[in-house]
ROVEX-12857 format. One record per residue (C-alpha): residue in one letter; x, y, z. Coordinates in steps of 0.1 Angstrom, whole numbers. Each point is the difference from the previous one (the first is absolute). Layout:
ROVEX-12857
REC / a / X / Y / Z
...
//
This chain:
ROVEX-12857
REC / m / 582 / 1133 / 625
REC / s / 24 / 16 / -25
REC / k / 30 / -18 / -15
REC / n / 24 / 21 / 21
REC / q / -18 / -11 / 31
REC / l / 1 / -36 / -11
REC / d / 38 / 3 / -7
REC / q / 5 / 15 / 35
REC / k / -19 / -27 / 17
REC / s / 26 / -25 / -11
REC / q / 27 / 19 / 20
REC / a / 4 / -5 / 37
REC / w / 3 / 37 / 6
REC / s / -26 / 12 / -24
REC / a / -22 / 23 / 22
REC / l / 27 / 26 / 5
REC / f / 7 / 6 / -37
REC / s / -19 / 21 / -25
REC / e / 13 / -17 / -32
REC / p / 11 / -35 / -9
REC / m / 36 / -11 / -6
REC / s / 11 / 4 / -36
REC / d / 7 / -31 / -20
REC / l / 36 / 10 / -3
REC / v / 4 / 2 / 38
REC / k / -18 / -33 / 4
REC / r / 25 / -17 / -22
REC / y / 29 / 18 / 16
REC / t / -10 / -8 / 36
REC / s / -15 / -34 / -5
REC / s / 19 / -31 / 13
REC / v / -27 / -27 / -5
REC / f / 16 / -16 / -31
REC / f / 32 / -8 / 19
REC / d / -11 / -1 / 37
REC / k / -28 / -25 / -8
REC / r / 25 / -27 / 7
REC / l / -5 / 8 / 36
REC / w / -36 / -12 / 0
REC / q / 5 / -31 / 20
REC / s / 19 / 20 / 27
REC / d / -27 / 27 / -1
REC / i / -28 / -25 / 6
REC / q / 21 / -19 / 27
REC / g / 6 / 33 / 19
REC / s / -36 / 11 / -4
REC / l / -14 / -32 / 14
REC / a / 23 / 1 / 30
REC / h / -10 / 36 / 6
REC / a / -37 / -8 / -3
REC / e / 3 / -30 / 23
REC / m / 16 / 23 / 26
REC / l / -26 / 27 / -5
REC / a / -27 / -26 / 7
REC / a / 18 / -14 / 31
REC / q / 3 / 36 / 13
REC / k / -38 / 6 / -6
REC / i / 9 / 28 / -24
REC / i / -20 / -18 / -28
REC / s / -26 / -27 / 4
REC / s / 6 / -37 / -5
REC / q / -24 / 1 / -29
REC / d / 21 / 27 / -16
REC / f / 31 / -21 / 3
REC / a / -18 / -31 / -14
REC / d / -11 / 22 / -30
REC / i / 35 / 13 / -5
REC / q / 13 / -36 / 0
REC / r / -26 / -10 / -25
REC / g / 8 / 29 / -23
REC / m / 37 / -5 / 2
REC / a / -4 / -37 / -9
REC / q / -20 / 11 / -31
REC / i / 27 / 26 / -9
REC / t / 27 / -26 / 4
REC / d / -18 / -23 / -24
REC / e / -5 / 28 / -25
REC / i / 36 / 11 / 0
REC / s / 13 / -36 / -1
REC / k / -21 / -7 / -31
REC / g / 10 / 33 / -17
REC / q / -36 / 13 / 2
REC / f / 6 / 30 / 23
REC / d / -5 / 34 / -16
REC / w / 29 / 21 / 10
REC / k / -9 / 37 / -4
REC / l / 24 / 28 / -7
REC / d / -25 / 25 / 16
REC / l / 5 / -19 / 34
REC / e / 37 / 8 / -1
REC / d / 15 / -30 / 18
REC / v / -5 / -36 / 11
REC / h / -14 / 11 / 34
REC / l / -29 / 21 / -13
REC / n / -8 / -24 / -28
REC / i / -4 / -29 / 25
REC / e / -19 / 22 / 25
REC / a / -24 / 13 / -27
REC / r / -7 / -35 / -12
REC / l / -5 / -12 / 36
REC / t / -26 / 27 / 5
REC / q / -18 / -9 / -32
REC / i / -3 / -36 / 13
REC / v / -8 / 5 / 37
REC / g / -12 / 36 / 3
REC / d / 6 / 19 / 32
REC / a / 22 / -26 / 15
REC / g / 26 / 7 / -27
REC / k / -1 / 37 / 9
REC / r / 7 / -8 / 37
REC / l / 32 / -20 / -8
REC / h / 21 / 31 / -2
REC / t / -8 / 10 / 36
REC / g / 31 / 7 / 20
REC / r / 24 / -1 / -29
REC / s / 13 / 21 / -29
REC / r / 13 / -9 / -34
REC / n / 34 / 12 / 14
REC / d / 3 / -28 / 26
REC / q / -19 / -24 / -23
REC / v / 25 / 2 / -28
REC / a / 29 / -2 / 24
REC / t / -15 / -32 / 14
REC / d / -7 / -14 / -34
REC / v / 35 / 5 / -14
REC / r / 15 / -15 / 31
REC / l / -22 / -31 / -1
REC / w / 7 / -4 / -37
REC / l / 38 / 5 / 4
REC / v / 2 / -25 / 29
REC / s / -15 / -27 / -22
REC / e / 23 / 9 / -28
REC / i / 31 / -2 / 23
REC / d / -11 / -35 / 10
REC / l / 0 / -10 / -37
REC / i / 33 / 17 / -6
REC / s / 16 / -18 / 30
REC / a / -12 / -33 / -14
REC / l / 15 / 9 / -34
REC / l / 33 / 9 / 17
REC / n / 1 / -34 / 16
REC / d / -7 / -16 / -34
REC / l / 30 / 18 / -16
REC / q / 23 / -9 / 29
REC / r / -10 / -36 / -3
REC / s / 7 / 0 / -38
REC / l / 35 / 14 / 7
REC / v / 7 / -24 / 28
REC / e / -11 / -30 / -22
REC / v / 23 / 11 / -28
REC / a / 28 / 6 / 25
REC / e / -5 / -35 / 14
REC / d / 8 / -15 / -34
REC / h / 31 / 21 / -5
REC / v / 20 / 0 / 32
REC / e / 31 / -13 / -16
REC / v / -2 / 22 / -31
REC / i / 28 / 26 / -1
REC / l / -8 / 35 / -11
REC / p / 25 / 29 / -3
REC / g / -9 / 24 / 28
REC / f / 3 / 36 / -11
REC / t / 9 / 34 / 15
REC / h / 0 / 30 / -23
REC / l / -12 / -26 / -26
REC / q / 35 / -14 / 0
REC / v / 7 / -36 / 9
REC / a / 8 / 0 / 37
REC / q / -3 / -34 / 17
REC / p / -18 / -33 / -8
REC / v / -34 / -5 / 17
REC / s / -26 / -27 / 0
REC / f / -28 / 9 / -24
REC / a / -24 / -11 / 27
REC / h / 17 / 25 / 24
REC / h / -6 / 27 / -25
REC / l / -37 / -8 / -3
REC / l / -4 / -1 / 37
REC / a / 12 / 36 / 2
REC / y / -32 / 9 / -17
REC / v / -20 / -22 / 23
REC / e / 14 / 21 / 29
REC / m / -11 / 32 / -18
REC / f / -35 / -13 / -6
REC / a / -2 / -13 / 36
REC / r / 7 / 35 / 12
REC / d / -27 / 13 / -24
REC / a / -24 / -24 / 16
REC / e / 10 / 13 / 35
REC / r / -6 / 35 / -11
REC / m / -34 / -9 / -15
REC / a / -10 / -15 / 34
REC / d / 11 / 31 / 18
REC / v / -20 / 23 / -24
REC / r / -30 / -23 / 4
REC / r / 1 / 5 / 38
REC / r / -2 / 38 / -4
REC / t / -25 / -1 / -28
REC / n / -24 / -22 / 20
REC / r / -13 / 28 / 22
REC / l / -36 / 13 / 0
REC / p / -6 / 37 / -8
REC / l / -38 / -5 / -3
REC / g / -17 / 20 / 27
REC / s / 22 / 30 / -5
REC / a / -28 / 14 / -22
REC / a / 9 / 31 / -20
REC / l / 29 / 11 / 23
REC / a / -12 / 5 / 35
REC / g / -17 / -32 / 10
REC / t / -37 / -3 / 5
REC / t / -27 / 6 / 26
REC / y / -14 / -35 / -4
REC / p / 10 / -26 / 26
REC / l / 20 / -22 / -24
REC / d / 19 / -31 / 11
REC / r / 30 / 3 / -23
REC / e / 18 / -30 / 16
REC / r / -30 / -22 / -9
REC / v / 3 / 10 / -36
REC / a / 37 / -5 / 0
REC / k / -3 / -36 / 13
REC / s / -28 / -7 / -24
REC / l / 23 / 10 / -29
REC / g / 30 / -19 / 13
REC / m / 19 / 32 / 8
REC / v / 16 / -15 / 31
REC / d / 36 / -5 / 13
REC / e / 17 / -33 / 7
REC / h / -18 / -1 / 34
REC / g / -34 / 5 / -15
REC / q / -3 / 36 / 12
REC / a / -18 / 25 / -22
REC / c / 23 / 23 / -20
REC / v / -18 / 33 / -3
REC / s / 14 / 34 / -10
REC / q / 3 / 22 / 31
REC / n / -4 / 35 / -16
REC / s / -29 / 8 / -23
REC / l / 20 / 26 / -20
REC / d / 28 / -24 / -7
REC / g / -25 / -28 / -6
REC / v / -16 / 16 / -30
REC / s / 31 / 16 / -15
REC / d / 28 / -25 / 5
REC / r / 14 / -17 / -31
REC / d / 33 / -12 / 16
REC / f / -11 / -36 / -5
REC / a / -4 / 5 / -38
REC / i / 35 / 17 / -2
REC / e / 15 / -27 / 22
REC / f / -14 / -27 / -22
REC / t / 11 / 16 / -32
REC / a / 35 / 5 / 16
REC / a / 1 / -37 / 9
REC / a / -13 / -9 / -35
REC / s / 27 / 22 / -16
REC / l / 28 / -17 / 19
REC / c / -15 / -34 / -10
REC / m / 0 / 11 / -37
REC / v / 36 / 12 / 3
REC / h / 9 / -35 / 11
REC / i / -20 / -14 / -30
REC / s / 18 / 25 / -22
REC / r / 35 / -11 / 12
REC / l / -10 / -36 / -7
REC / s / -13 / 10 / -34
REC / e / 33 / 17 / -9
REC / e / 19 / -32 / 9
REC / l / -24 / -22 / -20
REC / i / 4 / 24 / -30
REC / l / 38 / -3 / 2
REC / w / 0 / -37 / 7
REC / m / -23 / -7 / -30
REC / s / 22 / 19 / -24
REC / q / 23 / -19 / -24
REC / n / 30 / 16 / 17
REC / f / -9 / -18 / 32
REC / g / -23 / -29 / -9
REC / f / -5 / -9 / 36
REC / v / -38 / -6 / 0
REC / k / -30 / -4 / -23
REC / i / -35 / 9 / 8
REC / a / -31 / -16 / -15
REC / d / -11 / 13 / -34
REC / r / -33 / 12 / 13
REC / f / 19 / 27 / 20
REC / t / 19 / 13 / -31
REC / t / -8 / 16 / -33
REC / g / 18 / 1 / -34
REC / s / 12 / 28 / -22
REC / s / -20 / 14 / -29
REC / i / 31 / -2 / -23
REC / m / 25 / -23 / 18
REC / p / -13 / -35 / 0
REC / q / 28 / -14 / 23
REC / k / -9 / 21 / 30
REC / k / -19 / -8 / 32
REC / n / -5 / 32 / 20
REC / p / -4 / -1 / 38
REC / d / -31 / 22 / -1
REC / v / -14 / -10 / 34
REC / p / 32 / 9 / 20
REC / e / 4 / 31 / -20
REC / l / -36 / 11 / 5
REC / a / 3 / -7 / 37
REC / r / 31 / 21 / 2
REC / g / -20 / 28 / -17
REC / k / -31 / -4 / 22
REC / t / 23 / 5 / 30
REC / g / 3 / 36 / -10
REC / r / -38 / 3 / -3
REC / v / -5 / -13 / 36
REC / v / 28 / 22 / 14
REC / g / -18 / 29 / -18
REC / h / -32 / -8 / 18
REC / l / 18 / 2 / 33
REC / m / 14 / 35 / -9
REC / g / -35 / 10 / -11
REC / l / -16 / -10 / 33
REC / i / 26 / 17 / 21
REC / t / -4 / 32 / -21
REC / l / -38 / -4 / 3
REC / m / 1 / 2 / 38
REC / k / 28 / 24 / 6
REC / g / -20 / 33 / -1
REC / q / -33 / -11 / 15
REC / p / -13 / 17 / 31
REC / l / -22 / -20 / 23
REC / a / -25 / -16 / -5
REC / y / -14 / -16 / -31
REC / n / 5 / 17 / -34
REC / k / -12 / -10 / -34
REC / d / 37 / -5 / -10
REC / n / -3 / -34 / 17
REC / q / -22 / -13 / -28
REC / e / 33 / -1 / -20
REC / d / 14 / -27 / 24
REC / k / -20 / -28 / -16
REC / e / 12 / -4 / -35
REC / p / 37 / -1 / 9
REC / l / -7 / -24 / 28
REC / f / -22 / -22 / -21
REC / d / 26 / -1 / -28
REC / t / 28 / -8 / 24
REC / v / -20 / -29 / 14
REC / d / -8 / -13 / -35
REC / t / 35 / 4 / -13
REC / l / 16 / -17 / 30
REC / k / -24 / -29 / 0
REC / d / 3 / -7 / -37
REC / t / 38 / 3 / 1
REC / l / 4 / -24 / 30
REC / r / -23 / -25 / -16
REC / i / 18 / -1 / -33
REC / f / 34 / -1 / 15
REC / s / -9 / -29 / 22
REC / e / -11 / -20 / -31
REC / m / 29 / 12 / -21
REC / i / 26 / -11 / 25
REC / g / -16 / -31 / 14
REC / g / -24 / -11 / -28
REC / q / -36 / -9 / 3
REC / i / -18 / -32 / 9
REC / n / -10 / -22 / -29
REC / v / -35 / -10 / 7
REC / l / 5 / -35 / -16
REC / s / 33 / -9 / 16
REC / g / -3 / 20 / 32
REC / k / 36 / 11 / -4
REC / k / 15 / 34 / -5
REC / e / 11 / 8 / -35
REC / g / 14 / 28 / -20
REC / g / 20 / 20 / 25
REC / m / 35 / 14 / -3
REC / t / 26 / -23 / -16
REC / v / 35 / 2 / 13
REC / n / 32 / -4 / -21
REC / a / 25 / -12 / 27
REC / e / 28 / -5 / -25
REC / a / -2 / 36 / -12
REC / m / 0 / 13 / 35
REC / q / 31 / -20 / 10
REC / a / 19 / 10 / -31
REC / a / -7 / 36 / 7
REC / a / 12 / -4 / 36
REC / k / 34 / -12 / -13
REC / k / 5 / 31 / -22
REC / g / 5 / 27 / 27
REC / y / 25 / -15 / 24
REC / a / -28 / -6 / 25
REC / t / 22 / -19 / 24
REC / a / 26 / 27 / 4
REC / t / -13 / 9 / 35
REC / d / 3 / -37 / 9
REC / l / 37 / 1 / -8
REC / a / 4 / 31 / 22
REC / d / -19 / -18 / 29
REC / y / 23 / -31 / -6
REC / l / 31 / 22 / 5
REC / v / -14 / 17 / 31
REC / k / -5 / -35 / 15
REC / k / 37 / -6 / -8
REC / g / 8 / 31 / 22
REC / l / 2 / 28 / -26
REC / p / -18 / 33 / 10
REC / f / -31 / 4 / -22
REC / r / 12 / 32 / -16
REC / d / 32 / -17 / -11
REC / a / -19 / -30 / -11
REC / h / -23 / 23 / -21
REC / e / 31 / 14 / -17
REC / v / 15 / -34 / -7
REC / v / -32 / -13 / -16
REC / a / -3 / 32 / -22
REC / h / 34 / -9 / -15
REC / a / -11 / -36 / -5
REC / v / -32 / 11 / -18
REC / k / 20 / 24 / -22
REC / t / 23 / -29 / -10
REC / a / -30 / -23 / -6
REC / q / -16 / 26 / -22
REC / s / 31 / 4 / -21
REC / e / 2 / -37 / -6
REC / n / -38 / -3 / -5
REC / l / -4 / -25 / 28
REC / d / -22 / -3 / 30
REC / l / 18 / 1 / 34
REC / s / -8 / -37 / 4
REC / e / 18 / -7 / -32
REC / l / 33 / 16 / 10
REC / p / 27 / -27 / 9
REC / l / 8 / -3 / 37
REC / a / 36 / 11 / -7
REC / n / -13 / 32 / -15
REC / l / -23 / 7 / 29
REC / q / 29 / -7 / 25
REC / k / 20 / 28 / -17
REC / f / -26 / 24 / 15
REC / n / 3 / -15 / 34
REC / p / 19 / -31 / 11
REC / a / -27 / -9 / 26
REC / i / -23 / -11 / -28
REC / e / -3 / -38 / -2
REC / k / -19 / -24 / -21
REC / d / -31 / 2 / 22
REC / v / -5 / 34 / -15
REC / f / -18 / -15 / -30
REC / e / -29 / -10 / 22
REC / c / -7 / 36 / 11
REC / l / 6 / 12 / -36
REC / s / -28 / -23 / -13
REC / l / -35 / 14 / -3
REC / v / -15 / -28 / 20
REC / g / 27 / 4 / 27
REC / s / -7 / 37 / 2
REC / l / -37 / -6 / 4
REC / k / 4 / -26 / 27
REC / a / 26 / 21 / 20
REC / r / -27 / 27 / 7
REC / n / -18 / -22 / 26
REC / t / -11 / 27 / 24
REC / l / -35 / 11 / 8
REC / g / -13 / 19 / -30
REC / g / 28 / -13 / -22
REC / t / -2 / -16 / -34
REC / a / 13 / -34 / 9
REC / p / -25 / -27 / -11
REC / d / -5 / -12 / 36
REC / q / -9 / 35 / 11
REC / v / -23 / 5 / -30
REC / r / -19 / -33 / 8
REC / l / -5 / 12 / 36
REC / q / -15 / 33 / -13
REC / i / -22 / -19 / -24
REC / a / -13 / -22 / 29
REC / s / -6 / 32 / 20
REC / h / -20 / 15 / -28
REC / h / -20 / -32 / -4
REC / a / -9 / 2 / 37
REC / r / -9 / 37 / -1
REC / l / -21 / -2 / -31
REC / g / -17 / -33 / 10
REC / f / 8 / -22 / -29
//
């Protein structure tokens, strides 16, 4: 047998072609060195398929036993780093099938009965992504817990709340952190929703038109855990859509992009808060770096890099959408390009969530069993900043409304009071009562309670408000939801 014939025998379609694939095309079209991470899903899907083939009497029980034995050996080889991944075999699927055939002979060749690589890869990616979504969901819970724990210790700490990055009204620092908990809770909900649509079986769609073999697709779905909340099998209902759909990858990357946007917003605040001009928080040294020429600096590299990586993940979303927009039905080779952006999105999101959870909440000291090294809060700096921007001006307006003044008139009165306080370099709470009464005679000495930062905070005692009592209720709710 000639070398050309040997080369062609390694290809699944060799008999039709008169010359082997060039080395350049092999490298250009091969995906094995990035899609080999799907190996566990590929083996899992193949075993479920083989079990069903045996149950349907399409292959023998001995063939199934041989396939199980061969896959166990392959699993051991890959786990130990002893598997020989071959570029000539193009992808993870053909590499595993070729090795299986080496080990068990004809039984390995029968495994592909009733399926195509088109529905095989769609199944593998879905199986892999479902398991990754489960990990990401757990990491989202960890980050929420870290934020809730820090919030719980700082309910009474007063932070200047901003709009347009201008001091607006005082808020509880805990309340501010819980806003991010709400964001990440929505991210977890989106991940659960994406998981539901990802967890559907395309296997059995074959190349595009289904198959002539009497497959039991629902059996395979149940074997792989592709079931709904009632235990009913979730199986794609159209073979063309089954092999060509990548909505689930786009949906996941969209959900991941939005999660990274939330991380990026938090990063921006940490960067501002850590600066000398704010001095609100410190993060542990292991999350910062120094300057090559300025020895006094600690740079917030982790938040800055996370802010940058957000653009990378959003870019992957745009890439996947663009990948799919011009494809006719059914499967096209373009879809090989779905994996690298999807893989990188998963890796980036998991790493970012893991590091932020530790950076905010600290990590467990194995000796003491306590969390150490999380974010340190400078309550004094926060409160001093809240006093600089007339943060209780709205409280004075509300006070006048309760005295019977229309809000628009009260707004105007307070604007004049602020202008006067600015000219005298005083806070509203520092203006003498007699001066305040010049703006409106209804003002009495009880006004100073509402002009204090603490009084302003406590006054907003409505559902979702920043009053400490409300914040504690929200913390208790998050404890119950997150189960800690």
